[in-house]
C-alpha positions as CSV (number, residue, x, y, z in Angstrom):
1,M,-7.9,34.6,-129.5
2,L,-8.4,34.4,-125.8
3,D,-12.1,34.5,-126.2
4,S,-11.9,31.5,-128.5
5,L,-9.9,29.6,-125.9
6,G,-12.4,30.4,-123.2
7,Q,-15.2,29.2,-125.4
8,Q,-13.4,26.0,-126.2
9,G,-12.7,25.4,-122.5
10,L,-16.4,25.9,-121.6
11,L,-17.5,23.7,-124.5
12,G,-15.1,21.0,-123.3
13,I,-16.4,21.1,-119.7
14,I,-20.1,21.0,-120.9
15,V,-19.4,18.1,-123.3
16,N,-17.5,16.2,-120.6
17,L,-20.3,16.6,-118.1
18,M,-23.0,15.7,-120.6
19,V,-21.2,12.5,-121.7
20,L,-20.4,11.7,-118.0
21,T,-24.1,11.7,-117.1
22,I,-25.1,9.7,-120.2
23,V,-22.4,7.1,-119.6
24,W,-23.2,6.9,-115.8
25,W,-26.9,6.5,-116.6
26,S,-26.3,3.8,-119.2
27,I,-23.7,1.8,-117.2
28,Q,-26.1,1.5,-114.2
29,S,-28.0,-1.3,-116.0
30,F,-25.1,-3.7,-115.9
31,N,-24.6,-5.9,-112.8
32,F,-20.9,-5.9,-112.1
33,D,-21.4,-7.6,-108.7
34,V,-21.4,-10.9,-110.5
35,F,-17.7,-10.6,-111.3
36,F,-16.6,-9.9,-107.7
37,K,-16.7,-12.0,-104.6
38,K,-19.4,-11.6,-101.9
39,G,-18.5,-8.8,-99.6
40,D,-16.5,-6.9,-102.2
41,E,-19.4,-4.6,-103.3
42,W,-17.3,-1.6,-102.8
43,R,-14.7,-2.9,-105.3
44,A,-17.5,-3.3,-107.8
45,K,-18.6,0.3,-107.2
46,V,-15.0,1.6,-107.7
47,F,-14.8,-0.5,-110.8
48,V,-18.0,1.1,-112.2
49,I,-16.6,4.6,-111.4
50,L,-13.4,3.9,-113.2
51,I,-15.1,2.4,-116.2
52,T,-17.4,5.4,-116.3
53,I,-14.4,7.8,-116.2
54,A,-12.6,5.8,-119.0
55,L,-15.6,5.7,-121.3
56,T,-16.4,9.4,-120.7
57,H,-12.8,10.3,-121.6
58,L,-13.0,8.2,-124.8
59,V,-16.3,9.5,-126.0
60,S,-15.8,13.1,-125.1
61,S,-12.3,13.1,-126.7
62,F,-13.8,11.7,-129.9
63,L,-16.6,14.3,-130.0
64,L,-14.3,17.3,-129.2
65,N,-11.7,16.1,-131.7
66,Y,-14.3,15.6,-134.4
67,L,-15.7,19.1,-133.7
68,N,-12.2,20.6,-133.9
69,W,-11.3,18.8,-137.1
70,S,-14.6,19.8,-138.7
71,M,-13.9,23.5,-137.8
72,M,-10.5,23.2,-139.5
73,L,-12.0,22.0,-142.8
74,R,-12.8,25.6,-143.7
75,Y,-9.0,26.2,-144.1
76,L,-8.8,23.4,-146.7
77,F,-10.2,25.5,-149.5
């Protein structure tokens, strides 16, 4: 049982890091400086970081939940 928990933990970390890099890479194409005043570039950077973290959480939670639910389907029959 503990081996399974360790594997799930490692899988969760790997999925989160992969999704984080994909989201960070894809969000770099947007220019968020347009929405902020001149001189507030650091706020735009912080906003990009927070958006990246939020999207990473949403996508990785979906993927890990989907994987977990699909693994539980074998107990249905």
